[in-house]
LOBAVO-925126 format. One record per atom (N, C-alpha, C, CB): residue number from 1; residue in three letters; atom name; x, y, z. Coordinates in Angstrom, 3 decimals. Glycine has a CB too. Example, Ala and Ser with C-alpha at 12.3 -4.5 7.8 and 13.67 -1.06 7.14 Angstrom:
- num, residuo, atomo, X, Y, Z
- 1, ala, N, 13.190, -5.690, 7.800
- 1, ala, CA, 12.300, -4.500, 7.800
- 1, ala, C, 13.200, -3.300, 7.800
- 1, ala, CB, 11.308, -4.473, 9.046
- 2, ser, N, 12.850, -2.250, 7.080
- 2, ser, CA, 13.670, -1.060, 7.140
- 2, ser, C, 12.900, 0.030, 7.870
- 2, ser, CB, 14.084, -0.598, 5.725
% end
This chain:
- num, residuo, atomo, X, Y, Z
- 1, met, N, 151.321, 53.949, -162.030
- 1, met, CA, 151.629, 53.392, -163.043
- 1, met, C, 150.619, 52.930, -163.972
- 1, met, CB, 152.321, 52.563, -162.704
- 2, ser, N, 150.860, 53.290, -165.504
- 2, ser, CA, 150.115, 52.844, -166.626
- 2, ser, C, 150.588, 51.607, -167.291
- 2, ser, CB, 150.072, 53.857, -167.564
- 3, ser, N, 149.601, 51.226, -167.883
- 3, ser, CA, 150.081, 49.878, -168.713
- 3, ser, C, 149.136, 49.994, -169.835
- 3, ser, CB, 149.927, 48.280, -167.869
- 4, cys, N, 149.899, 49.227, -171.037
- 4, cys, CA, 149.137, 48.899, -172.147
- 4, cys, C, 147.900, 48.010, -172.087
- 4, cys, CB, 149.959, 48.367, -172.971
- 5, tyr, N, 146.624, 48.387, -172.770
- 5, tyr, CA, 145.394, 47.402, -172.341
- 5, tyr, C, 145.892, 46.282, -173.397
- 5, tyr, CB, 143.541, 48.080, -172.614
- 6, phe, N, 146.618, 46.265, -174.354
- 6, phe, CA, 146.760, 44.997, -175.294
- 6, phe, C, 147.780, 44.071, -175.004
- 6, phe, CB, 147.010, 45.359, -176.661
- 7, cys, N, 148.908, 44.484, -174.219
- 7, cys, CA, 150.228, 43.508, -173.595
- 7, cys, C, 150.415, 43.910, -172.402
- 7, cys, CB, 151.701, 43.587, -174.301
- 8, lys, N, 150.043, 44.785, -171.742
- 8, lys, CA, 150.217, 44.926, -170.240
- 8, lys, C, 151.431, 45.441, -170.098
- 8, lys, CB, 150.099, 43.680, -169.415
- 9, gly, N, 152.229, 45.990, -170.927
- 9, gly, CA, 153.535, 46.589, -171.081
- 9, gly, C, 153.474, 47.928, -170.241
- 9, gly, CB, 153.897, 46.839, -172.663
- 10, glu, N, 154.489, 48.469, -169.689
- 10, glu, CA, 154.542, 49.600, -168.879
- 10, glu, C, 154.749, 50.823, -169.585
- 10, glu, CB, 155.504, 49.462, -167.938
- 11, ile, N, 154.032, 52.039, -169.580
- 11, ile, CA, 153.726, 53.224, -170.172
- 11, ile, C, 154.285, 54.359, -169.205
- 11, ile, CB, 152.190, 53.304, -170.442
- 12, ser, N, 155.521, 54.794, -169.690
- 12, ser, CA, 156.033, 55.918, -168.932
- 12, ser, C, 155.139, 57.075, -168.369
- 12, ser, CB, 156.950, 56.494, -169.738
- 13, glu, N, 155.032, 57.313, -167.255
- 13, glu, CA, 154.195, 58.452, -166.703
- 13, glu, C, 154.295, 59.808, -167.505
- 13, glu, CB, 154.634, 58.726, -165.228
- 14, asn, N, 155.430, 60.197, -167.949
- 14, asn, CA, 155.705, 61.346, -168.339
- 14, asn, C, 155.523, 61.726, -170.070
- 14, asn, CB, 157.032, 61.476, -167.806
- 15, met, N, 155.052, 60.600, -170.452
- 15, met, CA, 154.962, 60.424, -172.056
- 15, met, C, 153.577, 60.912, -172.466
- 15, met, CB, 155.161, 58.788, -172.578
- 16, thr, N, 153.980, 62.104, -173.463
- 16, thr, CA, 152.618, 62.647, -174.164
- 16, thr, C, 151.875, 61.750, -174.927
- 16, thr, CB, 152.854, 63.743, -175.098
- 17, ile, N, 150.771, 61.561, -174.655
- 17, ile, CA, 149.872, 60.748, -175.808
- 17, ile, C, 149.028, 61.323, -176.597
- 17, ile, CB, 149.059, 59.821, -175.336
- 18, gly, N, 149.104, 61.126, -178.099
- 18, gly, CA, 148.355, 61.674, -179.086
- 18, gly, C, 147.819, 60.656, -179.876
- 18, gly, CB, 149.057, 62.572, -179.834
- 19, tyr, N, 147.177, 60.851, -181.050
- 19, tyr, CA, 146.454, 59.958, -181.885
- 19, tyr, C, 147.470, 59.044, -182.488
- 19, tyr, CB, 145.623, 60.693, -182.947
- 20, gln, N, 148.468, 59.237, -182.832
- 20, gln, CA, 149.789, 58.618, -183.669
- 20, gln, C, 150.282, 57.909, -182.383
- 20, gln, CB, 151.082, 59.879, -184.471
- 21, thr, N, 150.499, 57.835, -181.139
- 21, thr, CA, 151.339, 57.357, -180.227
- 21, thr, C, 151.113, 55.974, -180.136
- 21, thr, CB, 151.229, 57.998, -179.019
- 22, val, N, 152.101, 55.136, -179.914
- 22, val, CA, 151.877, 53.527, -180.034
- 22, val, C, 152.985, 53.108, -178.865
- 22, val, CB, 152.275, 52.764, -181.827
- 23, cys, N, 152.179, 51.540, -178.527
- 23, cys, CA, 153.175, 51.428, -177.403
- 23, cys, C, 154.391, 50.708, -178.029
- 23, cys, CB, 152.571, 50.593, -176.089
- 24, ser, N, 155.421, 51.029, -177.115
- 24, ser, CA, 156.781, 50.699, -177.492
- 24, ser, C, 156.944, 49.129, -177.246
- 24, ser, CB, 157.858, 51.591, -176.627
- 25, his, N, 155.780, 48.234, -176.566
- 25, his, CA, 155.994, 46.881, -176.534
- 25, his, C, 155.383, 46.301, -177.596
- 25, his, CB, 155.599, 46.305, -175.388
- 26, cys, N, 154.373, 46.713, -178.031
- 26, cys, CA, 153.526, 45.725, -179.064
- 26, cys, C, 153.059, 46.614, -180.094
- 26, cys, CB, 152.171, 44.910, -178.386
- 27, gly, N, 153.226, 47.844, -180.329
- 27, gly, CA, 153.110, 48.529, -181.538
- 27, gly, C, 151.787, 49.035, -181.744
- 27, gly, CB, 153.484, 47.727, -182.606
- 28, glu, N, 150.653, 48.793, -180.584
- 28, glu, CA, 149.190, 49.120, -180.770
- 28, glu, C, 148.974, 50.612, -180.319
- 28, glu, CB, 148.226, 48.090, -179.888
- 29, his, N, 148.261, 51.407, -180.737
- 29, his, CA, 147.843, 52.465, -180.626
- 29, his, C, 147.411, 52.723, -178.993
- 29, his, CB, 146.849, 52.556, -181.650
- 30, leu, N, 147.795, 53.965, -178.455
- 30, leu, CA, 147.853, 54.110, -176.939
- 30, leu, C, 146.361, 55.025, -176.791
- 30, leu, CB, 149.488, 55.020, -176.316
- 31, lys, N, 145.975, 55.977, -177.879
- 31, lys, CA, 144.745, 56.829, -177.354
- 31, lys, C, 143.512, 55.872, -177.796
- 31, lys, CB, 144.641, 58.524, -178.116
- 32, val, N, 143.323, 54.987, -177.211
- 32, val, CA, 142.059, 54.035, -177.334
- 32, val, C, 141.069, 54.478, -176.020
- 32, val, CB, 142.574, 52.216, -177.238
- 33, cys, N, 139.919, 53.928, -176.136
- 33, cys, CA, 139.118, 54.141, -174.930
- 33, cys, C, 139.418, 53.438, -173.934
- 33, cys, CB, 137.882, 53.965, -175.075
- 34, val, N, 140.010, 52.125, -174.306
- 34, val, CA, 140.201, 51.023, -173.352
- 34, val, C, 141.225, 51.113, -172.242
- 34, val, CB, 140.519, 49.902, -174.078
- 35, asn, N, 142.374, 52.204, -172.831
- 35, asn, CA, 143.131, 52.600, -172.181
- 35, asn, C, 143.037, 54.211, -171.309
- 35, asn, CB, 144.019, 52.375, -173.016
- 36, cys, N, 141.876, 54.514, -171.495
- 36, cys, CA, 141.402, 55.655, -170.769
- 36, cys, C, 140.902, 55.652, -169.440
- 36, cys, CB, 140.517, 56.148, -171.408
- 37, arg, N, 141.444, 56.399, -168.379
- 37, arg, CA, 140.664, 56.461, -167.175
- 37, arg, C, 139.309, 56.504, -167.014
- 37, arg, CB, 140.977, 57.350, -166.608
- 38, phe, N, 138.505, 56.981, -167.978
- 38, phe, CA, 137.339, 57.310, -167.914
- 38, phe, C, 136.626, 55.877, -168.394
- 38, phe, CB, 137.101, 58.624, -168.728
- 39, tyr, N, 137.040, 55.256, -169.123
- 39, tyr, CA, 136.509, 53.978, -170.000
- 39, tyr, C, 135.784, 53.295, -168.724
- 39, tyr, CB, 137.898, 52.856, -170.860
- 40, asp, N, 134.369, 53.191, -168.954
- 40, asp, CA, 133.520, 52.148, -168.091
- 40, asp, C, 132.743, 51.523, -168.685
- 40, asp, CB, 132.782, 52.579, -167.118
- 41, glu, N, 132.547, 50.414, -168.756
- 41, glu, CA, 131.728, 49.284, -169.578
- 41, glu, C, 130.282, 49.712, -169.070
- 41, glu, CB, 132.175, 47.476, -169.165
- 42, ser, N, 130.123, 50.156, -167.737
- 42, ser, CA, 128.661, 50.180, -167.083
- 42, ser, C, 128.074, 51.596, -167.497
- 42, ser, CB, 128.692, 50.003, -165.290
- 43, ala, N, 129.131, 52.562, -167.832
- 43, ala, CA, 128.522, 54.070, -167.954
- 43, ala, C, 127.819, 54.162, -169.429
- 43, ala, CB, 129.844, 55.350, -167.811
- 44, tyr, N, 127.237, 55.186, -169.554
- 44, tyr, CA, 126.366, 55.570, -171.014
- 44, tyr, C, 127.513, 55.956, -172.060
- 44, tyr, CB, 125.156, 57.086, -170.825
- 45, his, N, 127.505, 55.050, -173.170
- 45, his, CA, 128.374, 55.304, -174.174
- 45, his, C, 130.037, 54.564, -173.653
- 45, his, CB, 128.324, 57.084, -174.404
- 46, glu, N, 129.911, 53.864, -172.637
- 46, glu, CA, 130.993, 52.945, -172.043
- 46, glu, C, 132.002, 54.271, -171.552
- 46, glu, CB, 131.783, 51.665, -173.348
- 47, cys, N, 131.594, 55.548, -171.210
- 47, cys, CA, 132.482, 56.589, -170.980
- 47, cys, C, 131.702, 57.571, -169.693
- 47, cys, CB, 132.759, 57.419, -172.528
- 48, arg, N, 132.739, 57.655, -168.643
- 48, arg, CA, 132.290, 58.398, -167.543
- 48, arg, C, 132.413, 59.979, -167.748
- 48, arg, CB, 133.070, 57.941, -166.341
- 49, glu, N, 132.999, 60.233, -168.861
- 49, glu, CA, 132.908, 61.740, -169.288
- 49, glu, C, 131.839, 61.753, -170.026
- 49, glu, CB, 134.080, 62.361, -170.070
- 50, ala, N, 131.273, 63.351, -170.332
- 50, ala, CA, 130.035, 63.666, -171.067
- 50, ala, C, 130.689, 63.629, -172.554
- 50, ala, CB, 129.267, 65.216, -170.587
- 51, val, N, 130.606, 62.692, -173.546
- 51, val, CA, 131.207, 62.857, -174.971
- 51, val, C, 130.209, 63.174, -175.928
- 51, val, CB, 131.916, 61.615, -175.470
- 52, glu, N, 130.763, 64.104, -176.375
- 52, glu, CA, 129.955, 64.602, -177.951
- 52, glu, C, 129.375, 63.410, -178.905
- 52, glu, CB, 131.182, 65.447, -179.059
- 53, glu, N, 130.683, 62.526, -179.207
- 53, glu, CA, 130.460, 61.738, -180.222
- 53, glu, C, 130.639, 60.263, -179.553
- 53, glu, CB, 131.416, 62.106, -181.433
- 54, his, N, 129.611, 59.400, -180.016
- 54, his, CA, 129.728, 58.002, -179.410
- 54, his, C, 130.848, 57.360, -180.121
- 54, his, CB, 128.382, 57.112, -179.549
- 55, ile, N, 131.851, 56.867, -179.731
- 55, ile, CA, 133.342, 56.006, -180.121
- 55, ile, C, 132.548, 54.674, -180.020
- 55, ile, CB, 134.972, 56.143, -178.840
- 56, leu, N, 132.384, 53.884, -181.281
- 56, leu, CA, 131.928, 52.485, -181.360
- 56, leu, C, 133.070, 51.438, -181.112
- 56, leu, CB, 131.301, 52.243, -182.749
- 57, asp, N, 133.932, 51.480, -181.888
- 57, asp, CA, 135.150, 50.690, -181.557
- 57, asp, C, 136.090, 51.556, -180.392
- 57, asp, CB, 136.037, 50.419, -183.045
- 58, lys, N, 135.976, 50.674, -179.173
- 58, lys, CA, 136.664, 51.209, -178.152
- 58, lys, C, 138.409, 50.790, -178.029
- 58, lys, CB, 135.825, 50.750, -176.926
- 59, lys, N, 138.567, 49.948, -179.009
- 59, lys, CA, 140.092, 49.455, -179.360
- 59, lys, C, 140.777, 50.368, -180.543
- 59, lys, CB, 140.061, 47.770, -179.929
- 60, arg, N, 140.103, 51.070, -181.121
- 60, arg, CA, 140.739, 51.960, -182.248
- 60, arg, C, 140.844, 53.241, -181.590
- 60, arg, CB, 139.861, 52.086, -183.663
- 61, ala, N, 142.617, 53.846, -182.380
- 61, ala, CA, 142.613, 55.281, -181.839
- 61, ala, C, 141.636, 56.335, -182.403
- 61, ala, CB, 143.942, 55.836, -182.041
- 62, asn, N, 141.596, 57.104, -181.609
- 62, asn, CA, 140.226, 58.504, -181.709
- 62, asn, C, 141.049, 59.770, -181.375
- 62, asn, CB, 138.658, 58.397, -180.264
- 63, phe, N, 140.188, 60.449, -181.509
- 63, phe, CA, 140.613, 62.091, -181.209
- 63, phe, C, 139.725, 62.565, -180.172
- 63, phe, CB, 140.425, 63.180, -182.567
- 64, cys, N, 139.261, 61.688, -179.261
- 64, cys, CA, 138.438, 62.051, -177.759
- 64, cys, C, 139.232, 63.320, -177.149
- 64, cys, CB, 138.522, 60.583, -176.459
- 65, pro, N, 138.856, 64.395, -177.036
- 65, pro, CA, 139.500, 65.220, -176.036
- 65, pro, C, 139.490, 65.158, -174.451
- 65, pro, CB, 139.073, 66.322, -176.307
- 66, ser, N, 138.604, 64.174, -174.045
- 66, ser, CA, 138.945, 64.113, -172.701
- 66, ser, C, 139.746, 62.854, -172.272
- 66, ser, CB, 137.735, 64.216, -171.947
- 67, phe, N, 140.449, 62.118, -173.378
- 67, phe, CA, 141.598, 60.880, -172.944
- 67, phe, C, 142.602, 61.485, -171.874
- 67, phe, CB, 142.634, 60.314, -174.405
- 68, met, N, 142.532, 60.455, -170.931
- 68, met, CA, 143.318, 60.619, -169.932
- 68, met, C, 144.074, 59.140, -169.923
- 68, met, CB, 142.492, 61.076, -168.619
- 69, ile, N, 145.220, 58.911, -169.892
- 69, ile, CA, 145.802, 57.594, -169.762
- 69, ile, C, 145.529, 57.015, -168.201
- 69, ile, CB, 147.433, 57.709, -170.125
- 70, asn, N, 144.888, 55.609, -168.306
- 70, asn, CA, 144.327, 54.976, -167.263
- 70, asn, C, 145.763, 54.770, -166.143
- 70, asn, CB, 143.520, 53.490, -167.873
- 71, gln, N, 145.543, 55.266, -164.845
- 71, gln, CA, 146.432, 54.791, -163.460
- 71, gln, C, 145.881, 53.489, -163.327
- 71, gln, CB, 146.221, 55.740, -161.919
- 72, asn, N, 146.409, 52.409, -163.637
- 72, asn, CA, 146.062, 51.172, -163.116
- 72, asn, C, 146.271, 50.622, -161.791
- 72, asn, CB, 146.541, 50.435, -163.798
- 73, asp, N, 147.317, 50.837, -161.170
- 73, asp, CA, 147.790, 50.725, -159.717
- 73, asp, C, 147.104, 49.235, -159.334
- 73, asp, CB, 147.192, 52.153, -158.643
- 74, gly, N, 147.013, 48.223, -160.075
- 74, gly, CA, 146.586, 47.063, -159.666
- 74, gly, C, 145.136, 46.942, -159.637
- 74, gly, CB, 147.119, 46.808, -158.498
- 75, gln, N, 144.352, 47.816, -160.337
- 75, gln, CA, 142.950, 47.742, -159.993
- 75, gln, C, 142.310, 46.975, -160.758
- 75, gln, CB, 142.312, 48.869, -159.983
- 76, ala, N, 142.701, 46.279, -161.943
- 76, ala, CA, 141.925, 45.156, -162.648
- 76, ala, C, 142.292, 43.713, -161.976
- 76, ala, CB, 142.317, 45.145, -164.305
- 77, ser, N, 143.524, 43.770, -161.478
- 77, ser, CA, 143.816, 42.417, -160.852
- 77, ser, C, 142.967, 42.326, -159.443
- 77, ser, CB, 145.517, 42.247, -160.574
- 78, lys, N, 142.485, 43.434, -158.613
- 78, lys, CA, 141.913, 43.574, -157.535
- 78, lys, C, 140.528, 43.236, -158.066
- 78, lys, CB, 142.168, 44.884, -156.861
- 79, ala, N, 139.916, 43.577, -158.950
- 79, ala, CA, 138.551, 43.376, -159.711
- 79, ala, C, 138.510, 42.256, -160.095
- 79, ala, CB, 138.249, 44.154, -160.821
- 80, asn, N, 139.373, 41.465, -160.614
- 80, asn, CA, 139.400, 39.871, -161.109
- 80, asn, C, 139.294, 39.294, -159.933
- 80, asn, CB, 140.733, 39.265, -161.918
- 81, ser, N, 140.294, 39.423, -158.610
- 81, ser, CA, 140.321, 38.420, -157.934
- 81, ser, C, 138.937, 38.592, -156.789
- 81, ser, CB, 141.823, 38.322, -157.364
- 82, asn, N, 138.371, 39.928, -156.840
- 82, asn, CA, 137.107, 40.170, -156.153
- 82, asn, C, 136.084, 39.393, -156.965
- 82, asn, CB, 136.746, 41.733, -156.040
- 83, lys, N, 136.207, 39.416, -157.980
- 83, lys, CA, 134.892, 38.456, -158.905
- 83, lys, C, 135.268, 37.075, -158.586
- 83, lys, CB, 134.864, 38.615, -160.872
- 84, glu, N, 136.408, 36.589, -158.923
- 84, glu, CA, 136.450, 35.137, -158.481
- 84, glu, C, 135.918, 34.800, -157.177
- 84, glu, CB, 137.778, 34.663, -158.476
- 85, glu, N, 136.343, 35.549, -156.264
- 85, glu, CA, 136.152, 35.488, -154.772
- 85, glu, C, 134.418, 35.287, -154.671
- 85, glu, CB, 136.809, 37.057, -153.940
- 86, ala, N, 133.694, 36.024, -155.212
- 86, ala, CA, 132.261, 36.274, -155.362
- 86, ala, C, 131.621, 34.893, -156.175
- 86, ala, CB, 132.033, 37.785, -156.253
- 87, ile, N, 132.287, 34.691, -157.034
- 87, ile, CA, 131.851, 33.257, -157.792
- 87, ile, C, 132.168, 32.026, -156.634
- 87, ile, CB, 132.943, 32.953, -159.425
- 88, lys, N, 133.313, 32.108, -156.395
- 88, lys, CA, 133.354, 31.094, -155.173
- 88, lys, C, 132.669, 30.775, -154.355
- 88, lys, CB, 134.003, 31.199, -154.510
- 89, arg, N, 132.273, 32.147, -153.689
- 89, arg, CA, 130.891, 31.989, -152.484
- 89, arg, C, 129.633, 31.878, -153.134
- 89, arg, CB, 130.649, 33.366, -151.420
- 90, leu, N, 129.296, 32.071, -154.297
- 90, leu, CA, 128.290, 31.519, -154.855
- 90, leu, C, 127.848, 30.231, -155.049
- 90, leu, CB, 128.314, 31.871, -155.680
- 91, lys, N, 129.018, 29.651, -155.582
- 91, lys, CA, 128.970, 28.342, -155.922
- 91, lys, C, 128.872, 27.414, -154.686
- 91, lys, CB, 130.122, 28.047, -156.736
- 92, ala, N, 129.849, 27.874, -153.409
- 92, ala, CA, 129.452, 27.356, -152.181
- 92, ala, C, 128.039, 27.435, -151.726
- 92, ala, CB, 130.184, 27.925, -151.284
- 93, leu, N, 127.482, 28.566, -151.933
- 93, leu, CA, 126.316, 28.583, -151.312
- 93, leu, C, 125.197, 27.815, -152.036
- 93, leu, CB, 125.989, 29.905, -151.102
- 94, phe, N, 125.380, 27.425, -153.227
- 94, phe, CA, 124.727, 26.608, -153.878
- 94, phe, C, 125.040, 25.459, -154.052
- 94, phe, CB, 124.541, 26.951, -154.741
- 95, asn, N, 126.074, 25.127, -153.155
- 95, asn, CA, 126.708, 23.611, -153.269
- 95, asn, C, 127.026, 23.083, -154.826
- 95, asn, CB, 125.555, 22.481, -152.579
- 96, glu, N, 127.768, 23.946, -155.628
- 96, glu, CA, 128.261, 23.689, -157.056
- 96, glu, C, 129.777, 23.384, -156.987
- 96, glu, CB, 127.987, 24.990, -158.044
- 97, glu, N, 130.371, 23.361, -155.940
- 97, glu, CA, 131.906, 23.098, -155.876
- 97, glu, C, 132.210, 21.756, -156.383
- 97, glu, CB, 132.485, 23.209, -154.412
% end
């Protein structure tokens, strides 16, 4: 399942996403870096694909040929819970609770 970065609304799996495609829930463009499966803040140019042109605004529609909609499957929530657990353990280690 895919979801919109902006509103978390569900995106149909068989939907073709182009430059002008917008979310049916919030109206934001869907072909943006933050909705792409290759988007990675820790990667060069924040992308795991070799991109020819650096896209500065990751939340604006673009013409990137590598774009593929992100398949969330709850990965974001898992990452957040792992982060929270790590912070909790560090605070306990340093007696900051």
